[in-house]
C-alpha positions, 0 to 999 in steps of 0.5 A, a space after each residue: 442443550 439436552 443432557 442424557 443420563 439414561 433413557 429415563 433421565 433427560 435434562 434439557 435447557 433452552 435459554 430464552 429472553 423473557 419479556 421482563 427483567 431478572 427477579 433478583 437484580 431487577 436490571 438485566 433481562 431474565 433468561 433462566 428459571 431457578 427450578 427450586 425457587 420458581 423465579 426467572 433470573 439473569 445469568 449473573 444472578 443465577 450463578 451468584 445464587 447457585 454459588 452462594 448456596 454451595 458456599 453456605 453448605 461448605 461453611 455450615 459443615 466446615 468442609 475444609 480449611 484454606 490450607 487443605 489440598 483438595 482432590 476433586 474426582 472427575 467423571 466427565 459429567 455435569 456434577 463433578 465438572 460444576 463442583 470443580 468450577 465452583 470451588 476454583 471460583 469461590 476458593 482460588 487460594 485453595 490447592 485443587 487437584 483434578 483426578 480422573 479414573 479411566 475405568 476402561 469402559 469401552 466407547 465411554 471412558 476414553 471419551 470422558 477422559 478427553 472431556 475431563 482434560 478440556 475441563 481442567 485446561 479451561 479451569 487451569 487445574 492440574 489433572 492426574 489420570 489413573 488408567 485402570 487397564 494399564 495399571 491393573 490389567 483389567 477393565 470394569 467391562 470384564 466383570 460381565 463374566 462374573 456373577 456381578 454381570 447384572 451389578 456392574 455399578 456395584 462393582 464399579 463403586 467398590 473399585 472407585 472407593 478403593 482407588 479414591 483412598 489409594 490415589 489420595 494417599 499417593 498425591 498427599 491429599 487431605 480432602 476428597 471432594 465428590 459431586 454427590 448432590 441433593 437428589 443423589 443423597 435423598 434418593 439413597 437415604 430413602 433406599 437405605 431406609 426402606 432396606 433397613 440399612 440404618 448404619 449406612 445412612 450415617 455414611 451419607 453425611 456431608 462430611 466423613 472424617 478419616 477412619 484412620 491416620 493418613 486417610 483423607 476427609 471426604 466432603 460433598 459440597 453439592 449436598 444441598 444443590 438440586 441436580 437439575 440446577 447443576 445441569 443449568 449451571 454447567 450449560 450457562 457457563 459452557 463447561 465441557 461435559 459428556 453427553 452420553 450414557 455409561 453403557 452399564 447404566 441400569 434402572 436401579 432401585 435408587 434411580 427409581 427413588 429419584 424418579 419417585 422424588 421428582 414426581 413428588 417435587 411437582 406437588 411440593 418443590 421443597 420435599 427433598 429439603 424436608 426429607 434431608 432435614 429429617 434424615 440429618 436432624 432426626 434419624 442419623 443422630 438417633 442411629 449414632 446414639 444407639 449402643 450398637 453403633 457406638 460399640 462399632 466406633 471403638 472397634 479397630 479398623 481392619 487392614 486388608 491382607 491383600 492390598 493393605 487398605 482399610 476395610 470393615 470386613 471381618 475376614 480382612 479382605 476388602 470388597 475390591 479384592 474379593 471382586 478381583 479374585 473372582 475376575 482372576 478365575 475368568 480365563 477368557 474375557 473377550 467381548 470384541 473381535 477385529 474383522 480378521 479375528 472374526 473370520 478366523 473364529 467362524 471359519 470352522 463353525 457350522 454356519 447354522 450355529 452363528 447369527 450376524 446382526 448389523 446395527 443401523 445400516 445395510 452392508 455387503 460385508 455380511 450378506 446374510 446379516 440381520 438388520 436391527 436398529 439401535 432404537 431396539 435397545 430402548 424397548 422393554 427388557 421382556 420384549 428385547 429378550 423375547 426377540 433374541 430368544 430364538 438365537 439363544 443357542 447360537 453364537 451372535 456377532 454384532 457389527 456397526 460402523 459406529 461400534 459403540 452402538 453394536 457394543 451396547 447390544 453385546 453387553 445387554 445380551 451377555 448379561 442375559 447369558 448369550 454368547 456374543 461378540 462385537 466386531 469392532 473394525 472391518 479392514 481388508 
């Protein structure tokens, strides 16, 4: 199986029978390698090794008690799916609640929701779904009309953190579990270290206690688990996971650090654990002992005057509400048109002022259209923008019988300042 996180992060696993027995049990035939250990094992031994490491992390950091009600926020991806499956298996007596936040990302969120539903049915775990467009009348895609258009992941994080707290409170959860793994943690730690944001480093601990009464404890049971091994577990145990990329995924500085760490791991497979140990045992305790950090701990928690949730902002308006206020200033958030809407839109326009692109196919519907392959999405940003530069002053329309392909062009060009629309359907 191939799992694509982005154009530069691709995990693959092809199970094969090695001509020797499992290195752990010495009985069953080896079919898979544990990357961090460089040993080849059978399925049962892989699962046992993998699950024991997570159990050790949970118990070492005292993440929860058996009487806690734990909410697992699911994305449809391998990390949260594996987390839910392992918690269910290791702690069958603990009350688990699956949660999915549908962020309204076109051609992504609804499909991910379908996968999450399958997962929870397979594991027999109750699922709560929060649909952002229905509940709050906006979608993450809409922020492309604000100055956050090139920082959608940042906005998404702020929205999700707000909803994590709100949903946990409404469902009576005492613990929130997320799928952050070893690679996530160490790459973020490195990024914050290079930025000099030492205060935020403390927030990367495996357990974050409540800031105020009624807030849930946040835990990361996959804290010491490498990302690639999570993918292997998901495949081995046939967990339903998405195999497509969020259209807003960008090559952020944190992801650059992950790639850097992966390259270092080829020479020293323990490098991630060594860095984690330095941060946890040396740097974070040093930060906590600093007078300025201690002073902040005794400061009262502010309550957002807009939504009532806790915030560290001195103006008492949380980051989520500030972003929503920006969005409310945008009157037209149209990114897609039906074929009928398209015809109505262009009937009074000068034909020299528009350009129509058809992705991955030829069609008689748009006789003067420019054909373009979806593979062009993978070229460098410089080459991509250079190609479309002659069309900067035109209104661009994209069409594909698979609308998610043309939608990716629309998002990329909208972020670059083009006036562009996706034609989402053609019917007569």
